[in-house]
C-alpha positions as CSV (number, residue, x, y, z in Angstrom):
1,M,21.8,-2.7,-2.7
2,S,23.9,-5.3,-3.2
3,G,23.7,-8.0,-0.6
4,K,21.2,-10.7,-0.1
5,I,17.7,-10.4,0.3
6,D,15.8,-13.1,0.9
7,L,11.3,-13.1,0.3
8,P,9.3,-14.6,1.9
9,H,11.1,-13.9,5.2
10,K,9.9,-16.2,7.7
11,C,10.4,-15.5,11.5
12,P,12.5,-18.1,13.4
13,K,10.9,-17.6,16.6
14,C,7.1,-16.6,15.9
15,G,7.0,-17.4,12.7
16,K,5.9,-13.8,10.8
17,V,6.1,-13.7,7.6
18,A,7.2,-11.0,5.6
19,K,6.7,-11.3,1.2
20,T,7.6,-8.1,-0.1
21,Q,10.4,-5.6,0.9
22,K,8.0,-3.3,2.3
23,E,6.9,-6.1,4.7
24,L,10.8,-7.0,5.4
25,E,12.2,-3.1,5.7
26,D,8.6,-2.8,8.3
27,K,8.8,-6.2,10.4
28,F,12.4,-7.2,10.7
29,G,14.5,-5.0,9.2
30,Y,18.1,-5.2,7.2
31,R,21.7,-5.5,8.6
32,T,24.6,-4.2,7.2
33,K,27.9,-7.3,6.3
34,N,30.5,-7.0,4.5
35,E,29.0,-8.5,1.9
36,G,26.3,-6.5,2.1
37,I,22.8,-5.9,3.1
38,T,20.6,-8.2,4.3
39,N,17.7,-8.9,6.2
40,Q,17.2,-9.4,9.7
41,S,16.7,-12.6,10.6
42,H,14.5,-12.8,13.7
43,C,11.3,-9.8,13.5
44,K,12.1,-7.0,15.4
45,E,9.7,-7.9,18.5
46,C,11.4,-10.7,18.9
47,R,15.0,-8.5,19.3
48,K,13.1,-6.4,21.8
49,G,12.5,-9.2,23.7
C-alpha cells in the first residue's frame, strides 16, 4: 500500500479516534488518490450523515 496513512487518526467532526490500522479501516476507510491510498479524513458515520 503506497500513500500516507496517519495513526492515530481523529475525525475532525466528531472526535472519534482510530489507533490501529484495523480501527482505521473499520471506522474511517480509505480513499485512493494519485499518490496512492490514504485514510479518509471523516469517519464513516459523519460521512453518512
